[in-house]
N, C-alpha and C positions, 0 to 999 in steps of 0.2 A: 730814935730808935734803940729797943734794947737791944744791942748785936749782938750778946751772949745766949740769944732765940738760935735754934736751928730746927726751925717747924716741921719740916719734912723727915727728918732724924726723931724727933719726939714720939709725932705720928708713926715710922715705923716700928719704935719701941712699944708704945700701946698698942700696937695693933701683934707683936706675938705675946705680951704680958696679956691679952683679953681673950686668946685662946681662938682667935677667929678661922674659921674655914670656910673655904666659898667653892663652891662649884660653877668656877668660870676657869677662863685661863689664868694662869698658865698649864698644862694638863698635866706635868710633874708634880702638880701638889706639893711645892715648897719643896721638894726633895724626894718625896717617898715614893714617888716611881722612878724616880731617874736610876739606874743603872750602875750595879756595885762598883763597875770598874771605871764608871766616870767620877763617881762619887773618890775613889782612889785617888788620883790625879787631880778635881777641883774640889775635893771637899764639899759638902752640905749648907754649907754659909752662903754660900750664891747662890743656888739654888731657897733656902730660907727666905731669903729679902727680894726674890724677883715676884713683883708681885704687882696687880691690876692698880692703873691708879686710883681711877676709879670703878668703884664695886670693887674695893678690893683695900686701898690705904685710907682711899675718902669713899663716902658715900656717895653714890648716882647723881647726886645733884651736888657733890664738890661741897658742900656746905660748909665744911671742916675750915676752905679753903689754903689746905697748907704750900701748894706752891705757889700761888698769888699771896700767903704770905711773905715766905722764901724771896720770890724775885724784889718785893717790896725793901725787905732786906739787903739784898742785895745790890740796890740803886742807890739805896740810902748809904754806904757803907762803902762807895766810888763816887758818890757824888752826881749818880745821873739823874734824869729825871723818872726814867721809867728801865725794867730789863724784865728779859727774855730769857727762860733759859731753853736750850736745845739739848736731844737727845739724838740729834742726828750729825753733831759736828758744827764746825764752822763753815763748811762745805754749803748747809741748809739755810744759816743767816745769815749771810754773805747775799746765796740766790733773792732771802725774802727783802733782803734790803735794797737789791735792785731793782725786784716788780715793785716794790712802793714806789723807788723813787720816777723811775723811768720807766715803769712799764706798759703805762697809756702815753705816754708825751712822745712826740713826733719827732723828737730834735734830738734822741736818742742818749747816748751816755759819756761824759768824758772817763775814760777807765786806762789807767796806767799797764804801758805794755808788757811789765816783768809781773802780770797779775798772775795767781793759782788758777790753775785749771779749772776749780771751783768755779770760777767768775768769769771763764770761758762756758762753761756749762750753762751757766746764767744765763747766757747772752745767745744761746741756744734754746734752751727753754721762752724765754721771754720772746724772743724775735726784739729783740732793741738791739740799734745801730751802736756798733761802737767808733769811738775817735777815739785811736790813740793818743797817747801821750808817752813818747819818747822817752826811755831813762835812759840819767848821764852813763856812758860806757869807760871803764877804764881798759884802753886799747891793750896796755904791756900787758894784765892780767887778766884778760878778758870775763869783765866783772861788771855786772852793773849795778849803779847807784839808784836810788831811789829819786823822779823828778824831783828839778828844783820849783819855788814858790813861781819863777818867770818860765820856766815850761807849760807849768800849770794855764797863766796867765795869756801866753800865747796859744794853746789851748783852745782858751775859752772867748779868744779873738776868731781863731777860726770857724770856730764854733759855737754862737751865742746863743742857739737855740736848743744846747745839752739841755736836760731836765737835771742836772748834776753832775760831781765828779767821785772816780772813786781812784782810792791811791791805795800801795801794799806796805805797812809800816809797822811794826819795823818788818825787815826783810826776813828771809830764813837764815841770815848770814846774821843776821844782829843787828844791820844798818838800819839808818830810821833817816826818815824824811822831817823837814821843818814844816811840819803840820799845822802851828799858829798861823805860818804868814801863807800856807797853803787857802787853811781856812778861812781867813779877812780875802783872800783873791773871791773864793766864792760869794763867801755872802755878802762883798759889794756889788755883787751881781744878784743878791736874794735868791742862790741857788745852795742846797746842801752840800755836805763830803760825807762821802761814806770813810771810812777805814778800816782797812780789812787788818786789823790788828792780835791776827791769831796767835803768833808768838810773844803777845804782850802783857799773857792774862796778869802778869804778877809787879806791872810798874806802874799802878796806882798806889802801891803801897809801901814806894822806897823814892826819898827824896832823890840820891844817887845814881838809880836809873831813868831813863829818859824819859820824861815829859809822855805823858800819859793820853792819849785821843781826845778824850771828852774834856781833860782841861788846857786843851789845847785849842779847845771851839769844834769842835767835829762834831756833827749833828747825829752822824750812826755810826758806832763802832763796836765791830765783830771780836770776840776774842774767845781761842780756843784755850777750856782750864784743863784739861788733860795736856798739852805740852807743855807747860812755863809754870803749872801750880800743881794740884795734887786731885785732878778730879781723874773719874775715868775715863778713857778710849771715846771718843765722839760726846761729850760732853763740852759744851759751847754755850756762853753767852752774849748776847748784843743788847746793845746799852745804846739809848736814846737820849736826848738832851734838845730843847729850844721846839718852836712853830715850826718847821720849813718840812719836815715830813707829819704825816698824819698817823698816829699811835695805833689807831684802831686800823687803819689800812695795814700797816706795818704787821700788826699782829695777824690779819687774815691774811695775809700774802704767808708769813710762818705758817697759819695753819693748814694753808692747802698744800703745803711741801711736808709738814711734818706726819711721821705714823702717828696714827690711832691710837698707838701701844706703846707708849713712852716708857724707858726703861725705871724704874722707880732710883733701883742702886744709882743710876746718873746722874736723876735729881741730887738727891739726900745727898750723893757726895758734894755737887754742888757747893750745897746749902753748909754742908759742913767747914767747907776749904773758906768759905767765905769767913765763919766765925773765928776759926782759925786765925787768918791772914789779918783780921782785924783785932784781934786780941794779944798776935807774938810775931805777925807779919813782919816788923821792921826787925826785930830781933832777928831773926830767922832769914833775913833777907841781907842784913849787914853781915853775918856771919859768912855767905854764900859769895859774896862781892870778895870779902876777905879772903877768904878759899881760892876761888877766880882768881884774883891779881899774884898768890902766890904761883898757881898751877901753871899760870900764862908764865910766867919770868922760870920756872924751872923745866919747861917743852924746849922754851927759845933757847936754853943751855946745849941742848943734845944739836950734833950736828948735820946742818943742812935743815932743817927746820926751822920756820920761818912763821910765827905767829906773827898774825895780820893786826893792825889794832892804828899806828899813828897812819897808817897810806888808806883807812877806807872812810877818814876825816878830812872834812877842810872843802874849800869853797865849792873844786869841781866834784866834789866826793859827798859821803852823806853830810846829813847835820848831827847826829849824834849815833852811839854805839850802845848798843847792851851788850857790856864785856863778862858774861855771866857765857854768850854764846863764842866758843873758842874755835877761831878758824885757824887751819895750819896750813900753809902751804909749802907743798913737798916737791917741786919742781928742780930744786935744786940737786935731788938724790937721784935721780935721772928715772925716778920712776913714778906712776901715778896716784893718786886720791883712791881712785879702783883697786888696784894691788895692796894698796897698807889696809884699806876697811876689807877687804879677805882676806889678809894676812892676822887680820886682829880675832877677827871674828875664828878663822879657824886655828890658833894656837895660842890666843889668851881667852880666848870664850867673851869679848869685848864686842859691842857694837855700836856702830858711830851712827849718827841722825844723817847725814851729807857726806857724798863722796862725788869729784867729780876728775877730770883728767888730769888737777895739779892739785885738789884740797881737800884735806878732811876736815868735819867739824865734829866740836864734842859738846853738848848742850850740856850745863850744868842744871842742875836743880839745886833748895833749899836742902834737898833728903842728901847730898852728896856731904862726902866728910873727909878727914886725914886719910883715910885707910881707902877708900875710893878712888880719891885722886891720885895716889901712893901706886894704886894700881895701874890707872891710864898713863902716867911717866915711867912706870918700869914698862910696861907695854911697849910702848912707845920706843923707847933705848932700844929695847928687842928689837923690834921693827926694824931699828934703824942699823943694826949691826944684818942681820937677815936680808937686809932689801941692798947690801952689797953683793950679794949674787943672784940679784932677779935680773931677770933678761927685760930688755928696754921694750917698753907696751908701744903697739902700734901709734903712730904720728894721726893723731885727731887735726883733720882739714881745718882750720878755725876759720872761716870767713872774717873778711872786718867788718867792725860795728854795720855799717851803714847795708852790707849785705844780708844783714841779720834784721833789717828792717822791709818785713813785705809788705807787698801792695795788697790791701782792702780792697776786692772786685764785689763782694756779696754779701750778702746778711750771713752771718756765721750758722742761723736756723735755716737758710734756705741751701746753700749749700751742704749741713750736714743731712736733712730730710729730703733734699731732691737727688733724680737720678744719678747714677754716679756709677762707676768704671776703676778697674785695678789697673796699673800701668806698670812697667817694668822702671827703674828709679831712672835709665838712661834717658827715658820718656818724660817720667814727670817736671823736667824743668819746664815752663811757660803754661803749666795746667794752676787749674785753679782747684785747691784741698777740699776735700770732701770730710773730713778729721781734723782731731786735734793732734797733734803728737810731741810729747812730752817729757823731755829727759829727766828723771825721775831717782831718788831726790834732785832738788827741791821741789817738783812742782809746777817749773815755768813751762808754759808752752814754747814749743818754739815756731809751731804753725798752730795755726787758727783755722778753724773751719772760713773759705771764704778768700785766705790770701792769697797769691799766686805765686806758686815753689818757682824758688831759683835751685840752677847748677851748685849755684854755694852751700846754698841750705842742704840740700840735700845730697852734698858730698860732706857737708859735716857731718848728718847723721847716720850715714854707712862707716864712715871712719871711726865714730864714736861707736856705733855698736862692738867694731871690731876691735876699738880698744878697752872694752869693756862699760859704755854707757846702756842704762836699762831704761827701754822705750815698753812700759804697760799698756797705751792704748792703741795706739794702731792697729789697721787691722793686722799687718805683718809688721812684729816688732824686732824683724830684721834689717829693714826697712830695703830690702829689695823689690818692693812693690810698693805702691802706694797709691790709695783711696784718693780721685777725683773726680772732677766734677763732668758728668758725660757731655 
């Protein structure tokens, strides 16, 4: 296919040149009705490009097929059979994949326990029974790695009737599973593999990055272009190959969840990013990888900052690593990642994508350059000096890995929608959770509805909040009370 095309962008340009006007939503009429105070901040261009996808950018029959052609070009660019655009993020895309694979199956779905909260939401919506695949734990660093092929094989032996398997790779930390071997384990049983590759949209476009899920044999792969690409927030693509997942059913499941008013700007940015990556992605990513390597070396020279790399790889760890995710362990400074992230935002106007009790993460982009990395390095050096005067953070009561593996005693949907009550933290141990509780970021639930709470996990969450952990989803974000099954 002619990858120099960008059907959605061309259609948007044609719309403006044709002087078209719509007596349709959106009501701001391309910014004509927008308050001047809003335009002073946002400018008029976002409103000018905010159109209806049908009866606007395209006609009421979508006869221009701009979206369909853009999706075909995306699939061709990355070697998938089919690609679907989503303006509701990978949170929608992964739910659609789960429903298409396991929505009507009785055997449930194998799911990596280090999955994002959107996957738990998919379990709640669909009523699918999860069979958890335990991640590999680094007890020393309190860090989880993606499951190994052997762990996936064991899960299949325990639950042979499951409809398929779902893993997350790369993790939010950049660590990657051995997808090819895991896909082989699934395909030996004639079952599909879904990969939540939200952090891997860039992987198809450079050979020195971890292997892309489609190249490794996954059946469905979900990517967030807004994370590691150049799309708007909420821009996501899910890819399909092979014959183990029905493309029409997958599309229908996405349609059930998708908004009926998709944002044309999100679509157009996906289209333009695909063209950019095909034409210039290799060079852009080569420069990014070189820049990330130099940044890692410079950050590692700052006293007591440990830039993680080799310890994330190996037989008992992850299979591969995206080095553009620069993960720093600051435990040796006697301070927490929460303190570091807050100080950098307040004093250096820098925002980091992830922080926890001992780590912070700087996510690189091909848009970064020597100036932006210099700014990060300078800020980290300033923080290190300032941190000498920080008060030691409250200690988090970290449970052993075995204590983090809660027993599932009820379907997530049944626990979430059934009769519930609030109980004090001191009485929550032994009760069945009716909510998910997700330290954020990275957004991996510590508690899933239907799991039996333990005192160890309750104490971990309560002490985490005192140390700076954010819990956006439970009824009580302070973890003094827990919503449980009545």
